[in-house]
TORKOLPA-471744 format. One line per 3 residues: their letters; for each residue x, y, z of N, C-alpha, C, O. Coordinates in Angstrom, 1 decimal. Atoms other than C-alpha are relative to their C-alpha. Layout:
REM residues N
a) X Y Z X Y Z X Y Z X Y Z  ...
//
This chain:
REM residues 179
men) 0.8 -1.2 0.0 0.0 0.0 0.0 0.9 1.2 0.0 2.0 1.2 0.6  -0.8 -1.2 0.2 1.2 3.5 -0.8 0.3 0.7 1.3 1.3 1.5 1.3  -0.2 -0.7 -1.3 1.0 4.7 2.8 0.8 -0.8 1.0 1.0 -0.4 2.1
fph) -0.8 0.8 -0.9 3.1 1.9 4.3 1.3 0.7 0.2 1.9 1.1 -0.8  -1.4 -0.5 -0.2 6.3 3.2 6.0 1.0 -0.9 -0.6 2.1 -0.4 -0.9  -0.9 1.0 0.6 8.0 0.0 4.8 -0.6 -0.6 -1.2 -1.3 -1.6 -1.1
qsl) 0.6 0.5 1.2 7.1 -0.5 1.2 0.5 -1.4 -0.4 -0.3 -2.2 -0.9  -0.5 1.4 0.2 9.3 -3.6 0.9 0.8 -0.4 1.2 1.4 0.4 1.9  -0.7 0.5 -1.2 10.8 -5.8 3.6 1.2 -0.7 -0.5 1.3 -1.2 -1.7
tai) -1.3 0.6 0.3 14.3 -7.2 3.6 -0.3 -1.5 -0.2 -0.8 -2.2 0.7  0.2 1.4 0.2 14.2 -10.7 2.1 0.8 -0.8 1.0 1.9 -0.5 1.4  -0.7 1.0 -0.9 15.0 -13.6 4.4 0.3 -1.2 -0.9 -0.5 -1.9 -1.4
sgk) -0.5 1.1 0.8 17.1 -16.1 2.5 0.2 -1.2 0.9 0.8 -1.2 1.9  -0.2 1.3 -0.7 16.9 -19.7 3.6 -1.0 0.0 1.2 -2.0 0.7 1.3  0.8 0.3 -1.2 15.4 -20.9 6.9 -0.1 1.3 0.8 0.9 1.8 1.2
pta) 0.2 -1.2 -0.8 13.9 -18.0 8.8 0.5 -0.2 1.5 0.3 -1.3 2.0  -0.4 0.1 -1.4 15.4 -17.3 12.3 -0.9 0.8 0.8 -1.7 1.7 0.3  0.8 -0.8 -1.0 13.7 -15.9 15.4 0.3 1.5 -0.2 -0.7 2.3 -0.2
hal) -0.4 -1.4 0.1 15.6 -12.7 15.0 -0.5 0.6 -1.3 -1.0 1.8 -1.3  0.4 -0.5 1.3 14.8 -12.3 11.3 -1.6 0.2 0.0 -2.1 1.2 -0.6  1.4 -0.1 -0.1 11.1 -13.0 12.0 -0.4 1.2 0.8 -1.4 1.9 0.5
mrm) 0.3 -1.2 -0.9 11.1 -10.4 14.8 0.2 1.3 -0.8 -0.7 2.2 -0.6  -0.3 -1.2 0.8 12.6 -7.8 12.5 -1.2 0.2 -1.1 -1.7 1.3 -1.2  1.1 -0.1 1.0 10.0 -8.6 9.8 -1.3 0.4 0.6 -2.0 1.3 0.1
krk) 1.3 -0.3 -0.6 7.1 -8.5 12.2 -0.1 1.5 0.5 -1.1 2.1 0.5  0.0 -1.4 -0.4 8.2 -5.1 13.6 -0.4 0.9 -1.2 -1.1 1.9 -1.0  0.3 -0.9 1.2 8.0 -3.6 10.1 -1.4 -0.2 -0.5 -2.1 0.7 -0.9
lta) 1.4 0.3 0.3 4.7 -5.4 9.4 -0.9 0.8 0.9 -2.0 1.3 0.5  0.8 -0.7 -1.0 3.3 -3.9 12.6 -0.1 1.5 -0.3 -1.1 2.0 -0.2  0.0 -1.4 0.4 4.4 -0.4 11.6 -0.9 0.2 -1.2 -1.7 1.2 -1.3
nam) 0.8 -0.1 1.2 2.7 -1.0 8.2 -1.5 -0.1 0.4 -2.3 0.7 -0.1  1.5 0.2 -0.3 -0.6 -2.3 9.7 -0.5 1.2 0.8 -1.7 1.6 0.6  0.4 -1.2 -0.8 -0.7 0.6 12.2 -0.1 1.3 -0.8 -0.7 2.2 -0.4
svp) 0.0 -1.2 0.8 -0.2 3.1 9.5 -1.3 0.2 -0.8 -1.5 1.3 -1.4  1.2 -0.1 0.8 -3.5 2.4 7.8 -1.1 0.3 1.1 -1.5 -0.6 1.8  0.9 -0.4 -1.0 -6.1 4.3 9.9 -1.3 -0.8 0.0 -1.8 -1.3 -1.0
snr) 1.3 0.6 -0.2 -9.3 2.7 11.3 -0.6 0.6 1.2 0.1 0.8 2.2  0.7 -0.5 -1.2 -11.9 3.9 13.7 -0.3 -1.2 0.9 -0.8 -0.9 2.1  0.3 1.1 -0.8 -12.3 0.4 15.0 1.0 -0.3 1.0 2.2 0.2 0.9
ggg) -1.0 0.4 -1.0 -10.6 -1.0 18.0 0.5 1.2 0.8 1.7 1.2 1.3  -0.4 -1.2 -0.7 -10.4 2.4 19.7 0.6 1.1 -0.9 0.8 2.2 -0.5  -0.4 -1.0 1.0 -9.1 4.1 16.5 1.5 0.4 0.1 1.9 1.3 -0.5
trg) -1.4 -0.4 -0.2 -5.4 4.2 17.7 1.0 -1.0 -0.6 2.2 -0.7 -0.6  -0.9 1.1 0.4 -3.9 1.0 16.4 -0.1 -0.4 -1.5 0.4 -1.4 -1.9  0.2 0.3 1.4 -4.9 1.1 12.7 -0.6 -1.4 -0.2 -1.6 -1.7 0.4
hli) 0.4 1.3 0.3 -5.2 -2.4 11.3 0.9 -1.1 0.7 1.1 -2.1 0.1  -0.9 0.9 -0.8 -2.9 -4.1 13.9 -0.6 -1.3 0.2 0.1 -2.3 0.3  0.7 1.2 -0.3 -5.6 -6.7 14.5 0.4 -1.1 -1.1 0.3 -2.3 -0.8
llm) -0.3 0.9 1.1 -4.5 -8.3 11.2 1.2 -0.9 0.3 1.5 -1.9 -0.3  -1.3 0.7 -0.3 -1.2 -9.4 12.8 -0.1 -0.6 1.5 0.9 -1.2 1.9  0.0 0.4 -1.4 -2.4 -10.3 16.4 -1.2 -0.8 0.3 -2.3 -0.6 -0.3
iep) 1.2 0.7 -0.5 -4.7 -12.8 18.1 -0.8 1.0 0.9 -0.2 1.9 1.5  0.8 -1.0 -0.7 -7.6 -11.0 19.8 0.4 0.3 1.4 0.4 1.4 1.8  -0.4 -0.3 -1.4 -6.5 -11.4 23.4 1.2 0.9 0.1 1.3 1.8 0.9
dyl) -1.2 -0.9 0.0 -3.1 -9.8 22.6 -0.4 1.4 -0.5 0.1 2.4 0.0  0.4 -1.3 0.5 -4.8 -7.0 20.6 -0.8 0.7 1.1 -0.6 1.9 1.3  0.7 -0.7 -1.0 -7.1 -6.3 23.5 0.9 0.6 1.1 0.6 1.7 1.6
lvs) -1.0 -0.6 -1.0 -4.1 -5.8 25.8 0.6 1.3 -0.5 0.7 2.3 0.2  -0.7 -1.2 0.5 -2.4 -3.3 23.5 -1.0 1.1 -0.4 -0.6 2.3 -0.5  1.0 -1.0 0.3 -5.7 -1.5 22.6 -0.7 0.5 1.2 -1.7 1.2 1.0
ggn) 0.7 -0.5 -1.2 -6.7 -0.9 26.1 -1.4 -0.6 0.2 -2.3 0.0 0.8  1.3 0.6 -0.1 -9.6 -3.4 25.9 -1.0 0.3 -1.1 -2.1 -0.2 -1.0  0.9 -0.3 1.1 -11.1 -2.0 22.7 0.0 -1.1 -1.0 1.0 -1.5 -1.6
vfd) 0.2 1.1 0.9 -12.5 -4.7 20.5 0.0 0.6 -1.5 -0.6 1.6 -1.7  -0.1 -0.3 1.4 -11.8 -4.5 16.7 -1.0 -1.0 -0.7 -0.6 -2.1 -0.9  0.9 0.8 0.7 -14.9 -5.8 15.0 0.3 0.1 -1.5 0.3 1.1 -2.1
ept) -0.4 0.0 1.4 -13.8 -6.9 11.5 -1.1 0.5 -0.9 -2.2 0.0 -0.7  1.1 -0.5 0.8 -15.7 -5.0 8.9 -0.5 -1.1 -1.0 0.3 -2.0 -1.4  0.6 1.0 1.0 -18.0 -7.1 6.6 -0.5 0.7 -1.2 -0.8 1.9 -1.1
hpg) 0.5 -0.6 1.2 -19.1 -6.5 3.1 -1.5 0.4 0.3 -2.3 -0.5 0.8  1.4 -0.4 -0.4 -22.4 -4.5 3.4 -1.0 -0.6 -1.0 -2.2 -0.3 -0.8  1.0 0.6 0.9 -24.0 -6.5 0.6 -0.3 0.9 -1.2 0.5 1.8 -1.6
nap) 0.4 -0.8 1.2 -25.9 -5.0 -2.4 -0.3 1.4 0.4 -0.6 1.7 1.6  0.3 -1.4 -0.2 -26.4 -1.3 -2.7 -1.4 0.1 0.5 -2.3 -0.7 0.0  1.3 -0.1 -0.5 -29.5 -0.1 -0.9 -1.0 0.3 -1.1 -0.7 1.0 -2.1
tha) 1.1 -0.4 0.9 -32.8 0.0 -2.8 -0.9 0.9 0.8 -1.0 0.8 2.0  0.7 -1.0 -0.6 -35.0 2.9 -2.1 -1.5 -0.1 -0.3 -1.9 -0.4 -1.5  1.5 0.0 0.2 -38.8 3.1 -1.7 -0.3 1.1 -1.0 0.4 2.1 -1.1
nna) 0.4 -1.0 1.0 -40.6 5.0 -4.4 -0.3 1.4 0.6 -0.1 2.4 0.0  0.4 -1.3 -0.6 -41.7 7.6 -1.9 1.1 0.5 1.0 0.9 1.4 1.8  -1.1 -0.4 -0.9 -38.3 7.9 -0.1 0.5 1.5 -0.4 0.5 1.9 -1.5
sta) -0.5 -1.4 0.2 -37.1 11.5 0.4 1.4 0.0 -0.5 2.2 -1.0 -0.3  -1.3 -0.2 0.5 -34.0 12.8 -1.2 1.0 -0.1 1.2 2.1 -0.7 1.0  -0.9 0.1 -1.1 -32.4 13.1 2.3 0.1 -1.4 0.5 1.2 -1.8 0.8
aih) 0.0 1.4 -0.4 -33.3 9.5 3.2 0.9 -0.8 -1.0 1.7 -1.7 -0.6  -0.8 0.7 1.0 -31.8 8.2 -0.1 1.5 0.4 0.2 2.3 -0.5 0.1  -1.4 -0.4 -0.2 -28.7 10.3 0.4 0.6 -0.6 1.3 1.8 -1.1 1.2
aad) -0.5 0.5 -1.2 -28.3 9.1 4.0 0.3 -1.5 -0.2 1.4 -2.0 0.3  -0.2 1.4 0.2 -28.7 5.4 3.0 1.2 -0.3 -0.9 2.0 -1.1 -0.6  -1.1 0.2 0.9 -26.3 5.7 0.1 1.3 0.4 0.6 2.3 -0.3 0.4
tay) -1.2 -0.4 -0.7 -23.7 7.5 2.2 0.4 -1.0 1.0 1.6 -1.3 1.1  -0.4 1.1 -1.0 -23.8 4.9 5.0 0.5 -1.2 -0.8 1.5 -1.8 -0.3  -0.5 1.2 0.8 -23.5 2.1 2.4 1.4 0.2 -0.6 2.2 -0.6 -0.4
nre) -1.3 -0.3 0.6 -20.6 3.8 0.6 1.1 0.0 1.1 2.2 -0.4 0.8  -1.0 -0.1 -1.1 -18.8 4.4 4.0 0.3 -1.4 0.4 1.5 -1.7 0.6  -0.3 1.4 -0.4 -19.2 0.7 5.0 0.8 -0.7 -1.0 1.7 -1.5 -0.7
lae) -0.7 0.7 1.1 -18.1 -0.5 1.6 1.5 0.5 -0.1 2.4 -0.3 -0.3  -1.4 -0.5 0.1 -15.0 1.8 1.6 0.8 -0.6 1.2 2.0 -0.9 1.0  -0.8 0.6 -1.1 -14.0 0.6 5.1 0.3 -1.4 -0.2 1.4 -1.9 0.2
yki) -0.2 1.4 0.3 -14.4 -3.0 4.1 1.2 -0.2 -1.0 2.0 -1.0 -0.9  -1.0 0.0 1.0 -12.3 -2.4 1.0 1.4 0.3 0.5 2.4 -0.3 0.1  -1.3 -0.4 -0.6 -9.5 -0.7 3.0 0.5 -1.2 0.9 1.7 -1.5 0.8
fia) -0.4 1.2 -0.9 -9.5 -3.7 5.5 0.6 -1.1 -0.9 1.6 -1.6 -0.6  -0.4 1.1 0.8 -9.2 -6.3 2.7 1.3 0.4 -0.7 2.2 -0.4 -0.8  -1.2 -0.4 0.7 -6.6 -4.3 0.8 1.2 0.0 0.9 2.3 -0.4 0.5
trn) -1.1 0.0 -1.0 -4.5 -3.9 4.0 0.4 -1.4 0.3 1.6 -1.8 0.3  -0.3 1.4 -0.2 -4.8 -7.6 4.7 0.8 -0.6 -1.1 1.7 -1.3 -0.9  -0.7 0.5 1.2 -3.8 -8.5 1.2 1.4 0.5 -0.2 2.3 -0.2 -0.5
alk) -1.4 -0.6 0.1 -0.8 -6.1 1.2 0.9 -0.6 1.0 2.1 -0.9 0.7  -0.8 0.6 -1.1 0.5 -7.4 4.5 0.4 -1.5 -0.4 1.5 -1.9 -0.2  -0.2 1.4 0.4 0.1 -11.0 3.3 1.0 -0.1 -1.1 1.9 -0.9 -1.1
qqi) -0.9 0.0 1.1 1.9 -10.2 0.1 1.4 0.3 0.4 2.4 -0.2 -0.1  -1.3 -0.3 -0.5 4.8 -8.7 2.0 0.6 -1.2 0.6 1.8 -1.4 0.5  -0.5 1.2 -0.6 5.2 -11.8 4.0 0.4 -1.1 -1.0 1.5 -1.6 -1.0
lst) -0.3 1.0 1.0 5.0 -14.1 1.0 1.2 0.4 -0.9 1.9 -0.5 -1.3  -1.2 -0.4 0.8 7.6 -12.0 -0.9 1.3 0.1 0.8 2.4 0.2 0.3  -1.1 -0.2 -0.8 9.9 -11.8 2.1 0.6 -1.4 0.4 1.9 -1.5 0.5
iee) -0.4 1.3 -0.4 10.1 -15.5 3.0 -0.1 -1.0 -1.2 -1.0 -0.8 -2.0  0.0 0.9 1.1 10.9 -18.3 0.6 -1.1 -1.0 0.2 -1.4 -1.4 1.4  1.2 0.8 0.0 7.9 -20.5 -0.2 0.1 -1.3 0.8 -0.9 -1.7 1.5
pyy) 0.0 1.3 -0.7 9.1 -23.8 1.2 -0.3 0.1 1.5 -0.6 -0.9 2.1  0.1 -0.2 -1.4 8.9 -22.3 4.7 -1.5 0.2 0.4 -1.8 0.3 1.6  1.4 -0.2 -0.3 5.1 -21.7 4.5 -0.9 -0.8 -0.9 -2.1 -0.6 -0.8
dvl) 0.8 0.6 1.0 3.9 -23.9 1.7 -1.0 -1.0 0.6 -1.9 -1.5 -0.2  1.0 0.9 -0.6 2.0 -26.2 4.1 -1.3 0.6 0.2 -2.3 0.0 0.3  1.2 -0.7 -0.1 -0.6 -23.5 4.3 -0.7 0.2 -1.4 -1.8 0.7 -1.4
mdp) 0.5 -0.2 1.4 -1.2 -23.5 0.5 -1.1 -1.0 -0.3 -1.0 -2.2 0.0  1.1 0.9 0.4 -4.5 -24.9 -0.7 0.2 -0.3 -1.5 0.6 0.5 -2.3  -0.3 0.4 1.4 -4.2 -26.9 -4.0 -0.8 0.8 -1.0 -0.3 1.0 -2.1
tfg) 0.8 -0.7 0.9 -7.0 -24.9 -5.6 0.2 1.5 0.1 0.3 2.2 -0.9  0.0 -1.4 -0.2 -6.9 -21.5 -4.1 1.4 0.6 0.4 1.5 1.9 0.5  -1.3 -0.5 -0.3 -3.2 -21.2 -3.3 0.0 0.6 1.4 -0.4 0.0 2.4
yan) 0.0 -0.7 -1.2 -2.8 -18.6 -0.5 -1.1 1.0 0.2 -1.1 1.8 1.1  1.1 -1.0 0.0 -6.0 -16.7 -1.2 -0.7 0.1 1.3 -1.2 1.1 1.7  0.8 0.0 -1.2 -7.7 -17.8 2.0 0.9 0.0 1.3 0.4 -0.2 2.4
vtp) -0.9 -0.1 -1.1 -4.6 -17.5 4.2 0.2 1.4 0.4 0.4 2.3 -0.4  -0.1 -1.4 -0.6 -4.4 -14.5 6.5 1.5 0.3 0.4 2.3 -0.7 0.6  -1.4 -0.3 -0.5 -1.2 -12.6 7.5 0.2 -0.6 1.4 1.3 -1.1 1.7
lql) -0.2 0.6 -1.4 -1.8 -13.8 11.1 0.2 -1.5 -0.1 1.1 -2.0 0.6  -0.2 1.5 0.1 -2.0 -17.5 10.0 1.5 -0.2 -0.5 2.1 -1.1 0.0  -1.4 0.1 0.5 1.3 -17.0 8.1 1.0 0.3 1.1 1.9 -0.5 1.3
lth) -0.9 -0.3 -1.2 3.0 -15.3 11.1 0.0 -1.1 1.0 1.0 -1.4 1.6  0.1 1.0 -1.0 1.7 -17.9 13.5 0.7 -1.2 -0.4 1.5 -1.8 0.4  -0.7 1.2 0.5 3.0 -20.7 11.4 1.5 0.2 0.0 2.3 -0.6 0.5
les) -1.4 -0.3 0.1 6.4 -19.1 10.8 0.6 0.1 1.4 1.7 -0.4 1.7  -0.6 -0.2 -1.4 6.9 -18.1 14.5 0.0 -1.3 0.8 0.9 -1.6 1.5  0.0 1.3 -0.8 5.8 -21.5 15.9 0.9 -1.0 -0.6 1.4 -1.9 0.1
tyg) -0.9 1.0 0.6 7.9 -23.4 13.4 1.5 0.4 0.0 2.3 -0.4 0.2  -1.4 -0.4 0.2 11.0 -21.3 13.0 0.4 1.1 1.0 1.6 1.5 1.1  -0.2 -1.2 -0.8 10.7 -18.5 15.6 0.5 -0.3 1.4 0.6 0.6 2.2
tkt) -0.4 0.4 -1.4 11.9 -20.4 18.7 1.5 0.4 0.1 2.3 0.1 -0.7  -1.4 -0.3 -0.3 15.1 -19.0 20.2 0.7 -1.2 0.5 0.2 -1.9 1.4  -0.8 1.2 -0.4 17.7 -21.7 20.5 1.0 0.4 1.1 1.3 1.6 1.2
pkd) -1.1 -0.3 -0.9 20.4 -21.9 23.2 1.1 0.7 -0.7 1.8 1.5 -0.1  -1.0 -0.6 0.7 22.8 -20.9 20.5 -0.3 1.5 -0.2 0.6 2.3 -0.1  0.4 -1.4 0.1 20.8 -17.7 19.9 0.2 0.8 1.3 0.7 1.9 1.3
ler) -0.2 -0.6 -1.3 20.9 -16.9 23.6 1.4 0.2 0.3 1.8 1.2 0.9  -1.4 -0.1 -0.2 24.6 -17.6 23.8 0.6 1.1 -0.8 1.4 1.9 -0.3  -0.5 -1.1 0.9 25.3 -15.3 20.8 -0.4 1.4 0.6 0.4 2.3 0.5
nrd) 0.5 -1.2 -0.6 23.2 -12.6 22.5 0.8 0.4 1.2 1.2 1.5 1.4  -0.8 -0.2 -1.2 25.1 -13.0 25.8 1.4 0.5 -0.4 1.9 1.4 0.2  -1.3 -0.4 0.4 28.4 -12.7 23.9 0.0 1.4 -0.5 0.9 2.2 -0.3
nlr) 0.2 -1.3 0.5 27.2 -9.6 22.1 -0.1 1.0 1.1 0.5 2.1 1.1  0.1 -0.9 -1.1 26.3 -8.0 25.4 1.3 0.2 0.8 1.6 1.2 1.3  -1.2 0.0 -0.7 29.7 -8.8 26.9 1.1 0.7 -0.9 2.1 1.2 -0.3
spw) -1.1 -0.5 0.8 31.7 -7.4 23.9 0.1 1.5 0.3 -0.9 2.2 0.6  -0.2 -1.5 -0.4 33.2 -3.9 24.6 -0.5 0.9 -1.1 -0.6 0.6 -2.3  0.6 -1.0 0.9 31.7 -0.9 23.1 1.1 1.0 -0.4 1.9 1.4 0.5
npd) -1.0 -1.0 0.5 33.9 1.4 21.0 -0.6 1.4 0.0 -1.6 1.6 -0.7  0.5 -1.3 -0.1 33.3 5.0 21.9 -0.1 0.8 -1.3 -0.8 1.8 -1.4  0.1 -0.7 1.3 33.9 6.0 18.3 -1.2 -0.4 -0.8 -1.6 0.2 -1.8
ddi) 1.2 0.5 0.7 30.9 4.0 17.2 -1.2 0.9 0.4 -1.3 1.5 1.5  1.2 -0.8 -0.2 27.5 5.8 16.9 -0.7 -0.7 1.2 -0.8 -1.9 1.3  0.7 0.5 -1.1 25.5 5.4 20.1 -1.2 -0.8 -0.4 -1.6 -1.7 0.3
atl) 1.2 0.8 0.5 22.5 4.1 18.1 0.5 -1.5 -0.3 -0.3 -2.4 -0.1  -0.5 1.3 0.2 24.7 1.1 17.2 0.0 -0.8 1.3 -0.3 -2.0 1.4  -0.1 0.7 -1.3 25.2 0.3 20.9 -1.4 -0.4 0.4 -1.6 -1.5 0.9
wt) 1.3 0.4 -0.4 21.5 0.4 21.6 -0.6 -1.1 -0.8 -1.4 -1.9 -0.3  0.5 1.0 0.9 20.7 -1.7 18.6 0.5 -1.4 0.4 0.2 -2.4 -0.2
//
């Protein structure tokens, strides 16, 4: 989507690691939150697309995000309906339809970013023989990737401990130290 702060994500070559998945999810989260929505308290954009509901409720202060649904066919108007009533019904319908389209477009864009960042063998168990990944959500992809490849190993923890023990060079940028 054109308003995503991260238009493309860094490709993960080979088997994804916990660290690589964490970096990818951080950028996906920024992208999801960058698309405004009045749902879920109106402050977290479309973050619900990447989180299970209990976790979303924690970060949204208990605000439920009710997923928009397609409003159906355009309203039909009674022969004796006033211009104001027709306008109000059409406006409400168009608003609901626009909100639904934004939700679907955001979901599809996030899913496409995941699919183009990770090599297919690492998520192809989710592919339907007929529909491919059409019915797979970004959350399903992330859940699969994190549960299958996102576990931190003792080697990861040891590497992190070694990095923390390494001396800091005062000539290095302070941002490097914090990272």
